[in-house]
N, C-alpha and C positions, 0 to 999 in steps of 0.2 A: 072748522078751523083747518087751515092748510099748513104745510110745513113752514112756509114763509112767515105766517102769523106766529107760529111757535118760536121760531128763531128770534124774531123781534121781541116777543114777550120774554124769552129766556134772557136776552142780554139786558133788558130793562130790570128784570128781577135780580140778575147778578149784581147790577149796580146798586139796587135798593138794599140787598143783603149786605154788601160791602159797606155802604153808608151806615147802616144800622149797627154793624159790628164796630165801626169806628166811633160812632156816637156813644155806644155803651162803654167801649174801652176808655174814651176820654172822660165820660161821666164818672167812671169808677177809678179814674186816675191811674190807669195801668198803661205803662209805656208799650209802644208797639213792639219794641225789641223783646220785652218780657212776654207778651202774648205770643209772639213768634216762637220763642223758646219753648213755651208750653205746647205749641202745635208742632214742634220739631220742624220748623221751616225757617228759611232765611228772612231777615227783616224786610228785604226788598220784595219778597213774595207776599209778605203781610201787607205791604203798601199796595201791591197790585190787586190783592183781594179787596182791600178797603176802597179802592178806586174803581172797582168793577172791571178790571182788565184781566183778572184770573178767576178761575172757579175755586170754590171752597168745597171740599169733600164733606160728605155726611159725617164721618168721624171728626173732622175739624169743626164742623158746626156744633156737634155735641160737646166737644172740648171747650169751645168758646162759651157755650151756655153754662157749662159746669164751672168754668173759670170765673165767669162774671158773677156767679152766685156765691162762690166760696173764697176768692182771694180777698184778703183784707185791703181796705183802702186807706 
């Protein structure tokens, strides 16, 4: 695998993660602005993450998984 392969794989994974976060959030009926507040980010950053245009940190991914498991719907 070359660096170019990794970069292409990375951007694809970034989009897949964002789409998965968005699907889970919608399925659990959690507003994007509410999830953004939990992650301590702006709602426009939440949108960029869900659309694969921004990275999500490991602590943010942990918070997303915890939030989706514990917030009432």
